[in-house]
C-alpha positions, -999 to 999 in steps of 0.1 A, spaced: 66 154 -546 74 125 -570 50 103 -552 22 129 -555 28 132 -592 26 94 -596 -6 92 -576 -21 122 -595 -12 107 -628 -29 74 -619 -61 92 -609 -60 113 -640 -55 83 -663 -83 64 -646 -107 94 -651 -96 97 -687 -102 61 -694 -136 62 -678 -149 91 -698 -162 92 -733 -144 114 -759 -174 137 -760 -172 144 -722 -134 149 -719 -133 186 -725 -162 192 -700 -143 170 -674 -112 191 -679 -132 223 -673 -147 208 -641 -112 197 -629 -99 232 -635 -128 248 -616 -123 224 -588 -86 231 -586 -93 268 -583 -110 261 -550 -77 247 -537 -57 278 -547 -75 297 -520 -57 290 -487 -88 293 -465 -109 271 -487 -81 245 -489 -77 245 -451 -115 243 -446 -120 214 -471 -90 195 -456 -101 201 -419 -102 166 -404 -132 177 -382 -152 186 -414 -170 156 -428 -157 145 -462 -193 141 -475 -198 178 -468 -166 187 -486 -178 167 -516 -212 184 -514 -196 219 -513 -173 212 -543 -202 198 -564 -225 227 -555 -198 251 -565 -195 234 -599 -232 232 -607 -241 208 -636 -217 179 -640 -216 143 -653 -221 114 -628 -186 101 -635 -172 134 -622 -193 132 -590 -181 97 -584 -145 107 -590 -147 135 -564 -163 112 -539 -134 87 -544 -108 115 -539 -125 126 -507 -127 90 -494 -91 84 -501 -80 118 -487 -68 130 -520 -87 162 -526 -55 182 -523 -42 164 -554 -69 180 -576 -45 207 -591 -19 180 -599 -45 156 -612 -59 185 -634 -24 191 -650 -19 153 -655 -54 149 -671 -48 179 -694 -14 163 -705 -31 129 -711 -59 146 -731 -33 165 -752 -13 134 -759 -44 115 -769 -50 142 -795 -14 142 -806 -7 176 -791 23 186 -770 28 217 -749 60 236 -758 74 264 -737 95 288 -758 115 315 -740 128 340 -765 147 373 -764 124 389 -790 91 380 -805 93 353 -831 82 358 -867 56 336 -883 84 320 -904 104 312 -873 73 298 -855 66 276 -886 102 262 -886 100 255 -849 66 239 -853 80 216 -880 110 207 -859 88 198 -828 65 177 -850 95 158 -865 111 152 -830 79 144 -810 54 132 -836 29 156 -821 15 190 -830 29 217 -807 8 240 -785 32 270 -780 34 291 -748 58 319 -756 76 340 -730 97 370 -740 129 372 -719 153 399 -730 180 385 -707 185 357 -732 202 384 -754 193 365 -786 179 331 -796 156 310 -776 152 282 -751 127 255 -760 111 231 -734 91 201 -746 86 166 -733 117 160 -711 140 181 -733 154 216 -730 171 231 -761 191 262 -751 197 280 -784 202 314 -767 232 337 -767 232 338 -729 232 300 -727 261 299 -752 281 324 -731 275 304 -699 287 272 -717 318 290 -729 324 304 -694 320 269 -679 345 255 -706 371 280 -696 371 270 -659 
């Protein structure tokens, strides 16, 4: 798994560096659409069938996508030649992360017991900006099992500020 993430990141970074700023959002849309093809098991098996010519797989993907920049066509051809088409979903995630970082944005997953108020979100946003130097893009999940508080995931950090997390740490300390 780690190897596939490293390989995917390298492809995503190369694609990012080869595209103009004005094309990057369109490239991300195309990557996401291409990745959806691989979420269907039958399509994935068909496109990865060793008896199915790679040039035909590329043609099918590009026909599915419609209008696209030449750089994207070349990218898909290289992936097919290197037998890396199955990496498209991972490449898409890596590309999106690189794009966000280039725009000083960071994805932040917030698990909370109850919905956060605007004031709480603003405090959290300020904290994340201070810690990471980037503007947070929040994904909020309501999880009542946390009892109270929240768990915040960003970069490689996890801040467990929940009541259930505190109880678990207390339990662990008593053992």
